C-alpha positions as CSV (number, residue, x, y, z in Angstrom):
1,X,26.0,-19.2,49.6
2,X,23.4,-17.4,52.3
3,X,24.3,-13.2,53.0
4,X,25.7,-12.7,56.4
5,X,23.5,-10.5,58.1
6,X,25.4,-8.4,60.9
7,X,24.3,-6.9,63.8
8,X,25.3,-4.9,66.4
9,X,27.8,-1.8,65.4
10,X,30.9,-2.4,63.3
11,X,33.9,-2.1,64.2
12,X,36.6,0.2,62.7
13,X,40.0,-0.8,63.7
14,X,41.6,1.0,61.1
15,X,44.6,3.7,61.8
16,X,42.4,6.5,60.8
17,X,39.6,7.6,60.2
18,X,38.7,6.2,64.0
19,X,35.7,6.5,65.7
20,X,33.6,9.7,66.1
21,X,31.7,9.8,69.6
22,X,28.5,9.8,69.5
23,X,28.8,13.2,71.7
24,X,30.7,14.7,69.0
25,X,28.2,13.3,66.1
26,X,25.2,15.3,68.1
27,X,27.7,18.3,68.1
28,X,27.9,18.2,64.0
29,X,24.0,17.3,63.7
30,X,22.9,20.7,64.1
31,X,21.1,23.4,61.6
32,X,24.2,25.1,59.7
33,X,25.1,28.8,60.6
34,X,26.1,31.8,59.3
35,X,29.9,31.4,58.7
36,X,29.9,35.5,58.9
37,X,28.1,35.7,61.9
38,X,29.0,36.2,65.5
39,X,27.8,33.3,67.0
40,X,30.2,30.9,64.9
41,X,32.8,33.2,65.0
42,X,33.1,32.8,68.4
43,X,32.7,29.3,68.2
44,X,35.9,29.5,66.1
45,X,37.8,31.1,68.3
46,X,36.9,28.2,71.2
47,X,37.8,25.7,68.8
48,X,41.7,27.2,67.8
49,X,42.3,28.2,71.5
50,X,41.5,24.3,72.3
51,X,43.9,23.4,69.4
52,X,46.8,25.8,70.6
53,X,46.1,23.4,74.0
54,X,46.0,20.2,72.5
55,X,49.4,21.1,70.4
56,X,50.9,22.5,73.4
57,X,51.8,26.0,71.6
58,X,51.1,29.8,72.1
59,X,51.7,30.2,68.8
60,X,49.6,30.0,65.6
61,X,47.6,27.4,64.2
62,X,45.3,27.6,61.3
63,X,42.7,25.3,60.4
64,X,41.7,24.2,56.6
65,X,38.8,22.4,55.1
66,X,40.9,19.9,53.7
67,X,42.6,16.4,54.6
68,X,46.6,15.8,56.0
69,X,47.7,16.2,52.4
70,X,46.2,19.8,52.2
71,X,48.2,21.0,55.3
72,X,51.4,19.1,53.9
73,X,51.1,21.5,50.7
74,X,50.2,24.3,52.7
75,X,53.2,23.4,54.9
76,X,55.5,23.4,51.8
77,X,54.4,26.5,49.6
78,X,54.2,29.1,53.0
79,X,57.7,28.4,53.7
80,X,59.9,27.2,51.0
81,X,61.0,28.5,47.4
82,X,61.2,26.3,44.0
83,X,64.3,24.7,44.1
84,X,65.2,24.5,47.6
85,X,67.1,21.9,49.3
86,X,64.8,20.0,52.4
87,X,65.8,16.5,54.4
88,X,63.4,13.8,54.8
89,X,63.8,10.4,56.2
90,X,62.0,7.5,54.4
91,X,60.0,5.7,57.7
92,X,57.5,4.4,55.2
93,X,54.1,4.8,52.8
94,X,53.3,8.0,54.2
95,X,56.9,9.4,54.4
96,X,57.0,8.7,51.0
97,X,53.8,10.5,49.9
98,X,55.2,13.6,51.4
99,X,58.5,13.2,49.5
100,X,56.3,13.1,46.2
101,X,53.9,16.1,47.7
102,X,57.3,18.1,48.0
103,X,59.1,17.4,44.6
104,X,56.4,18.2,42.7
105,X,56.4,21.9,43.9
106,X,60.3,21.7,42.5
107,X,61.5,21.1,46.3
108,X,65.0,19.0,46.1
109,X,64.5,16.1,48.7
110,X,67.6,14.6,50.0
111,X,65.6,11.2,51.4
112,X,67.6,9.3,54.0
113,X,66.8,5.5,53.5
114,X,65.2,3.7,56.2
115,X,64.4,0.3,56.9
116,X,60.4,0.4,57.0
117,X,61.0,-0.8,60.5
118,X,61.9,2.5,63.0
119,X,61.1,5.4,63.1
120,X,63.7,8.3,61.5
121,X,67.5,7.4,62.6
122,X,68.3,10.7,64.9
123,X,71.9,10.1,64.3
124,X,71.9,9.8,60.2
125,X,70.3,13.3,60.4
126,X,72.7,14.9,62.6
127,X,75.5,13.4,60.6
128,X,73.6,15.3,57.1
129,X,73.0,18.1,58.5
130,X,76.8,18.6,60.4
131,X,78.1,18.0,56.8
132,X,75.9,20.6,55.1
133,X,78.2,23.7,55.8
134,X,76.9,26.0,53.8
135,X,73.0,25.7,55.2
136,X,71.6,25.0,51.7
137,X,68.9,22.6,54.3
138,X,66.0,24.8,54.2
139,X,63.7,22.1,56.2
140,X,63.9,18.9,57.9
141,X,60.3,16.8,57.3
142,X,60.0,13.7,59.8
143,X,56.7,11.6,60.1
144,X,56.5,11.3,63.8
145,X,53.8,8.6,63.7
146,X,54.1,6.2,60.6
147,X,50.8,4.5,60.7
148,X,52.0,2.2,57.5
149,X,54.8,0.5,59.9
150,X,53.5,1.5,64.0
151,X,56.8,3.2,64.2
152,X,57.6,6.5,66.0
153,X,60.1,9.2,65.5
154,X,61.5,10.8,68.1
155,X,60.9,14.5,67.5
156,X,62.7,16.1,70.5
157,X,65.6,14.1,69.9
158,X,66.1,15.6,66.3
159,X,65.4,18.9,67.4
160,X,68.4,18.3,69.8
161,X,70.5,17.4,67.1
162,X,69.5,20.3,64.8
163,X,70.7,22.4,67.9
164,X,73.8,20.8,68.8
165,X,75.2,21.3,65.3
166,X,73.3,24.9,64.8
167,X,71.7,24.1,61.9
168,X,69.4,27.0,61.2
169,X,66.6,24.5,58.9
170,X,62.8,24.5,59.8
171,X,61.4,21.3,61.9
172,X,58.5,20.0,59.9
173,X,56.0,17.4,61.8
174,X,53.8,15.2,59.9
175,X,51.6,14.6,63.5
176,X,48.6,13.7,61.5
177,X,48.3,10.1,63.7
178,X,49.8,11.0,66.6
179,X,48.4,14.1,67.7
180,X,45.8,14.1,70.6
181,X,46.9,10.3,70.9
182,X,50.5,10.7,71.5
183,X,52.6,13.3,73.2
184,X,53.7,15.7,71.1
185,X,55.0,19.5,72.1
186,X,55.1,22.3,69.9
187,X,56.9,24.8,71.9
188,X,59.3,22.5,73.9
189,X,60.6,20.8,70.8
190,X,60.7,23.7,68.8
191,X,58.4,22.9,65.5
192,X,58.6,25.4,63.3
193,X,55.2,23.8,61.2
194,X,53.1,20.9,62.3
195,X,50.7,19.1,59.8
196,X,47.8,17.4,61.0
197,X,44.3,16.6,60.4
198,X,40.9,15.8,62.0
199,X,40.2,11.8,61.4
200,X,42.3,10.7,63.6
201,X,43.2,11.6,67.7
202,X,40.9,14.1,66.9
203,X,37.8,11.7,66.8
204,X,36.1,13.6,63.7
205,X,35.3,12.6,60.6
206,X,37.7,13.6,57.7
207,X,37.6,17.1,56.4
208,X,40.0,19.5,58.7
209,X,43.4,20.0,58.3
210,X,45.7,22.0,60.7
211,X,48.9,24.0,60.8
212,X,50.9,25.2,64.0
213,X,53.2,28.1,63.1
214,X,56.2,29.1,64.9
215,X,57.6,32.8,64.7
216,X,60.5,31.2,62.6
217,X,58.1,30.1,59.9
218,X,56.5,32.9,59.6
219,X,59.2,34.9,58.8
220,X,60.5,32.4,56.1
221,X,56.3,32.9,54.8
222,X,57.5,36.6,54.2
223,X,60.3,35.3,51.7
224,X,59.3,32.0,50.1
225,X,58.4,32.5,46.8
226,X,56.2,29.1,46.2
227,X,52.8,30.6,44.7
228,X,49.8,30.0,46.9
229,X,46.4,31.2,47.4
230,X,43.9,28.8,49.0
231,X,46.8,27.8,51.6
232,X,48.1,31.2,51.8
233,X,48.9,31.8,55.9
234,X,48.2,35.0,55.7
235,X,45.1,36.3,54.8
236,X,43.8,33.1,56.9
237,X,45.6,34.3,60.1
238,X,44.1,37.8,59.7
239,X,40.7,36.6,59.4
240,X,41.1,33.7,62.1
241,X,42.2,36.2,65.2
242,X,38.3,37.4,64.5
243,X,37.0,33.8,64.2
244,X,36.3,34.1,60.2
245,X,38.0,32.6,57.3
246,X,38.4,33.7,53.4
247,X,36.6,31.2,52.1
248,X,33.5,29.2,53.0
249,X,34.6,26.4,56.2
250,X,34.0,23.5,57.3
251,X,31.1,25.0,59.8
252,X,29.6,21.4,61.2
253,X,32.6,19.9,61.5
254,X,33.8,22.7,63.2
255,X,30.5,22.2,66.0
256,X,31.9,18.8,66.1
257,X,36.0,20.0,66.7
258,X,35.0,22.2,69.6
259,X,32.9,19.4,71.3
260,X,35.8,16.9,70.8
261,X,38.4,19.1,71.8
262,X,36.5,19.7,75.4
263,X,36.1,15.7,75.4
264,X,40.2,15.8,74.9
265,X,40.6,18.7,77.8
266,X,38.1,17.1,80.0
267,X,39.7,13.5,80.1
268,X,43.4,15.6,80.5
269,X,46.2,15.1,78.0
270,X,48.1,13.1,80.1
271,X,45.8,10.7,81.0
272,X,44.8,10.3,77.4
273,X,48.8,9.7,75.9
274,X,48.4,7.2,79.2
275,X,45.8,5.1,77.5
276,X,47.1,5.4,74.4
277,X,50.1,3.6,75.9
278,X,48.3,0.5,78.0
279,X,46.3,-0.4,74.3
280,X,49.4,-0.2,72.2
281,X,51.3,-2.6,75.5
282,X,48.0,-4.6,75.3
283,X,48.0,-5.3,71.7
284,X,51.6,-6.2,71.4
285,X,51.2,-8.5,73.9
286,X,48.4,-9.9,72.2
287,X,50.8,-10.1,68.8
288,X,54.0,-11.7,71.3
289,X,51.3,-14.1,72.6
290,X,49.9,-15.3,68.8
291,X,53.8,-16.0,68.2
292,X,53.3,-12.7,65.4
293,X,56.0,-10.5,64.5
294,X,55.6,-6.8,64.2
295,X,56.5,-4.9,61.9
296,X,58.2,-2.1,64.5
297,X,61.5,-3.3,66.0
298,X,62.8,-0.8,68.4
299,X,60.5,-1.3,71.6
300,X,61.4,2.6,72.5
301,X,59.3,3.4,68.8
302,X,56.5,1.4,69.4
303,X,53.5,3.2,68.5
304,X,50.8,3.7,70.5
305,X,47.9,4.3,67.8
306,X,48.7,1.4,65.6
307,X,50.3,-2.1,65.6
308,X,51.4,-3.8,62.4
309,X,51.4,-7.2,62.6
310,X,53.3,-9.2,59.6
311,X,51.6,-12.5,58.2
312,X,53.9,-15.8,58.6
313,X,55.3,-15.8,54.8
314,X,53.1,-18.1,52.5
315,X,49.8,-16.1,53.6
316,X,47.8,-13.5,52.8
317,X,47.3,-10.7,55.2
318,X,44.4,-9.1,52.6
319,X,42.6,-12.5,52.9
320,X,42.8,-12.5,56.6
321,X,41.6,-9.2,56.6
322,X,38.2,-9.8,54.7
323,X,37.6,-12.5,56.3
324,X,37.7,-10.8,59.1
325,X,35.4,-8.0,57.4
326,X,32.9,-10.8,56.1
327,X,32.5,-12.9,59.1
328,X,33.3,-10.6,62.3
329,X,32.1,-6.7,60.7
330,X,35.2,-5.6,61.9
331,X,37.7,-3.3,59.6
332,X,41.9,-3.7,60.0
333,X,44.0,-1.9,58.1
334,X,45.8,-2.7,54.8
335,X,49.5,-3.2,54.6
336,X,50.5,-0.2,52.2
337,X,53.0,0.0,49.7
338,X,56.2,-2.5,50.2
339,X,54.1,-3.9,53.1
340,X,50.9,-4.9,50.7
341,X,49.6,-8.0,51.3
342,X,52.3,-8.9,54.0
343,X,50.9,-7.0,57.4
344,X,47.6,-6.0,58.6
345,X,47.5,-3.2,61.0
346,X,45.1,-3.0,63.9
347,X,44.1,0.6,64.9
348,X,43.6,1.1,68.6
349,X,43.1,5.1,69.2
350,X,41.0,7.6,69.6
351,X,37.5,7.3,71.0
352,X,38.1,3.8,72.5
353,X,38.3,1.7,75.4
354,X,39.5,-1.4,77.3
355,X,36.3,-3.8,76.1
356,X,36.4,-2.5,72.6
357,X,40.1,-3.7,72.8
358,X,39.2,-6.9,73.7
359,X,36.6,-7.1,71.1
360,X,38.8,-6.2,68.7
361,X,41.7,-8.7,69.5
362,X,38.9,-11.6,69.7
363,X,38.4,-10.5,66.3
364,X,42.1,-11.0,65.2
365,X,42.2,-14.3,67.1
366,X,38.9,-15.9,65.8
367,X,40.2,-14.6,62.1
368,X,43.9,-16.1,62.6
369,X,42.0,-19.2,63.0
370,X,39.1,-19.3,60.4
371,X,41.7,-18.1,57.6
372,X,44.4,-20.8,58.7
373,X,47.1,-18.4,59.6
374,X,49.8,-20.1,61.9
375,X,49.6,-18.7,65.3
376,X,49.6,-19.8,68.7
377,X,46.5,-19.7,71.4
378,X,46.3,-16.9,73.9
379,X,46.5,-13.6,72.3
380,X,43.5,-12.4,73.7
381,X,44.5,-13.3,77.4
382,X,47.5,-11.9,77.1
383,X,46.2,-8.8,76.4
384,X,43.3,-8.6,79.2
385,X,46.3,-9.8,81.6
386,X,48.3,-6.4,80.5
387,X,44.7,-4.6,81.2
388,X,43.5,-6.0,84.2
389,X,43.9,-3.7,87.2
390,X,45.7,-5.1,89.8
391,X,43.5,-4.8,92.8
392,X,45.0,-6.2,96.3
393,X,43.2,-9.3,98.0
394,X,40.1,-8.3,99.5
395,X,40.5,-10.1,103.8
396,X,37.4,-12.0,103.9
397,X,34.7,-11.1,107.0
398,X,35.0,-14.5,109.3
């Protein structure tokens, strides 16, 4: 069989790592410098100041050379002790992974069951906290945007529920795929520990992980008895005030981080969130026009960074994805865990615009036809109608 020669750029339409802007690539592509010198310290401080603006906090932000999984681990070992009890909600694959990390550290996890088709159910969390009269729960741990299902949890409502029952647990939020794409208000929502990383809404390659930390979490750090060294907040917070690290940082990624944050701030966070919302709406319009089923069942919880779609029963999502990759050079996200081979996921986050989305959806629609997946025509046109600006008719000159 003759090999397919692809031209043009590869379409990376998974829900992370996302596309890295040329401007960020140019910022990364510069000589390594002394990570204990004054110039690098200035860059670090500027990057951390930018992160605080994106996170919307006046508090502490720490940065690690790591992935989001490292930030999960840092949140746990800095605030909890072996045998502590925490409350989590089953939103999908990534809540399940976070649970596994916690249990490996001897944390007792009460894992409220979910359907993998909604965000965290606030009423269920509130009921569990109301029953915890002795305040055994030391933390409530929630994935903000569950990329395996395309559902976003209502963090502000979870915090209101915690406050309404007067529960003192820490609120820990995985914002790995939401930060820089979906509205996230760390201080206003009274989040105690945020977990995030570089390769999604922040438009960078993988390799940087972040915790944003409340005063309440810093107080918990003083009494937490979990062993920690690399992840310890205390030393990194002390040194980062002057732009330094207790170990060698990811120097060139920090160059790129400063540039990516500047891009987000130039666009303006409200505009960034609005852009992602438009792309999420247009993608869902296409899916409905195709006659396919969204994984997320709650319209108020639709993710604006990823859309997860069921293929009809008897068909293979992985075969569809493979055909699209082979024929059109486009990568779509796989179904994860119990959704494996049942779901394909369309990423629409980060450095992305209307024409990139139109090309993405055209590739999906052509792939559906190529793979023999039952669907209706017109998904791309439905998306274009959603995206097209509604201009006023221009009066003709006579």
